[in-house]
N, C-alpha and C positions, 0 to 999 in steps of 0.2 A: 663468586657473588653470594653464594649461600652462606659462606663464613661471615660475611658482613651483615647478614640479616639478623636483627635482634628481635623483631616482632614475632611472637609465638615461640620463642626459644626458652627452654627451661634450663637454668644454670643451677645445678645442684651443688650446694655448699654444705649441706647437712645442718643448716640452722633450724631453730625451733619454728620459725615462720614457715619453712617448707612442710612441716608436719601438721600445720593447721588444716582443718577440714576445708575442702574447696567451697563448700556451701557457706561457711563462715567468711571466707575471703570474698566471695561474690557479694554477700550481704554487706560486708564492710565497705566494699568499693562503691556500692550504691549510696551508703551513708556518707562516704567521702565526697561523692559527687554532689550531694545535697549541701555539704559543708562548704565546698569550694564555690558553688553557685551563690551561697549566702554570704560569702566574704565581701564586705563592703568598706573595710578600713584596713589600715596598715597593722593595727593591733591583731585583728582577726587573721590577716595573712601571716603574721609572725607566728601565731599559735599553730596554724595549719602547716607552716614550713617546719617548725620545731617537731611537730608530730610526725611529719613525713620523713624528716631526716633521721629520727629515732628508729623508725621501722626500716628504712633503707639500710642503716648501719646494722640493724639486727639480722638482716638477711645474709650478711657477710659477703655481699656482692659489691665490687668496687663501684663507687658513685659515678665513675665515668660512663658506665653502661647505662645508667639512668639518664645522664646528660645526652648520650648518643640516641636514646629512644625518642627524645624530644627534638632532635636535630632536624628531621624532615619538616617540622612545623615552624621553624624559626622565621621563615618568610611570612607565614600567616600571622605570627605574633608581632612582627614588625609592622605589618599592614594594620592590625588592630590598634597598635600604638599610634600610628599616623592618623587613623580615622578619629580616634579619641582627641588627639591634639587639634584636629581641624573642626570638630563639632562641639567640644565643650568650651564654653566661654565663662569660666568662673575663676575667681582668685585674682592675684596680681598680674599685671601685664608684664610679660617677659621680653617680647620682641615683636616688632611690627614690620611688615613688608607689604607696602601698598595698602590694599583693602583688607589684608589678612593679618590677624593679631594672634600671637601665641600667648596663652594664659597658663599660669601656674597650675590651675585646676585641671586643665587639659593634659598637661604633662603628668601630673600625679595620677589622674584617672587612666591614662594610657599605660603607664608603668604598672599600675595595679592590675589592669585587665590582662596585659601580656604576662605578668608574673603568675596570675591565676591559671592561665592556660598552660604555661610551661610546667607549673607544679602539678596540674592535673594529668598531663600527658606523661610526665616523668614518673609520677607515683603509680599510676595505673599499670605501668610496665611491671611493677612488683607482682601483679597477679600472674602474668605469664612467665616471669623469671623464676617463680617459686612453685609453679604447678605444671605438671605435664599435660599435654593436650587431652589425653584420655581422662585424667582425673578432672580436668576443667569441664569437659563435656558432661561427665557424670555428676559433677556438682551443679552445673547449670540445669540438668534434667531434674535434680532434686528441688532446686529453687523454683523452677517453673511448674512443677507437678500440680500445685493447687489450681493452676489455670485450666486444668482439665475439667473442672466443674463447670466452666463456662464455655466449653467446647473447643478450647485451644489445646492442641496436642503438642506437648513439649518434645516428643520424640523427633518430630520433623525439624524443629528449630535446632536441637542439639546435633542432629545429623548434618544439617546444612553448615553449621559452625565447624564441625569436625572435618568435613570435606574441604571447606574453605581454608582452614589452617594448614591442612596437609597439601593443598594445591599451591600455596604461596611459594615454597621453595622449589617446587616442580616447575612452575611458570618462570621463576627467576633463572633456573638452570637452562630452560629453553631459550630465554632471551639472551643469556650469556653465549650459548652456542651460535645463535644467529649473528650476534655482534662479532664473534670470532670469525665466522664465515665471511662476513662483509669486510672485516679487516684484512683477511687473506686475499680479498679481491681489490684491495687498495683503498677501501673506505674506512680508515681507522678513525674512530670517534674522538680519540685524544688529539689528533692532529688537525681536525677539521675546524673551520671557524664556527661561531655560534649559530649563524643562520643555517649552515649546512648540517650542524648537529641537530637542530630542530627538525629539519626535513628528514634526516635519517631516523630519528626517533619516531616520527609519524609513520614512516614506512615500516617500522617494526610492528605496528599495531595489527596489521593484517595477518602476517604469519603467526604471531603469538596468539591472536584470537582464534585462528583456525586450529592451531595446536591444542589450545585449551578445550575447545569444543570436541576435538577428536578424542582427547584423553577422557573427557567427561562421558562421551558415548561409550568408550571402552569400559569405563568404570561401571556404568549402568548395566551393560551386558554381562559383566563379570558378577555383579551383585545378583542379577536375575538368575544367572546360571547356578548360583549357590543357594537359591531359594530365599533370598533376603526379602523380608516384608516389614514395612514400618509399623510399629505398634505390636509386633508379635512378642509374646512373653520370652524374656531372656534372663539369664543369671548374670551376675556381675563378678568380674575377676577380682576387683578390689571392693570390699564391703566398707562403706563409709560409716564411721562411728563418731557420734558427737560427744566431745569431751568437755570438761570444765574449762580447759584452755581455750576452746573455740568460743565458749560463752563469754569469757573475759575479753577475747579478741574483738568480738562484736560490740561489747559494752564500751571498750575504749573508743571505738568509732562513734558510738552514740554520744559519748562525753565530748568528743571533738565537735560534733555537730551542735551540741548544746552550748559549748563555749563560743563558737563562731556566731551563732544566732544571738547569744547573750551580749556580744560586743555591740550589737545594734542599739542596745538600751543603756549603754554606758555614756 
């Protein structure tokens, strides 16, 4: 099960994108989010898609991994498309069924919204595919450090993120062990009907939750035994250095946001 997990996994291919400062990557992703939210036409979506494809190819990671990263949200994308078709009443009439009418504007709006979400989820996977969890947390700490002036301690946020990323594969392994134990007792998930699968998955919540809390308690005791204290002065194993490449990396995202926003005025 861990081998199927893509979220939080770093795939090192030695590309130049992997060498970009994690602070630049996080800043770029925030700008990318702004650009995707601002997409309101097919021209803007095309610009964002071309930009995304160029960076995906630059990572030397097969595009199928980016597609798999968005797979868990396909149902949500389909739901967004249906909602847009039901609520948008613009454009030419395409099909009528009783009191409901399907309009060309609804289909176009639904496709655009689903494409935006798919592009956002797929491309943001680039952040974890090209950055190790340790560097990602270090970069997040650097980006959030200015918040310390208003009383928000970035150390707590980065610690929570680090623990969450490291707990994901652990919890999945625990779930896999419980599924194997139930299959050995005759409750094989693959052979059960959908209704029974739902009941079996619900029954997994209790042991998996208990296991997660037990491991969290063990982690807390272990950290306390080693004298860990949030906010204590520490040295960094990897020293982050901002280079000209990082600046141009962020500038490219700024240009994308400018192009997307500019499409509104064309």
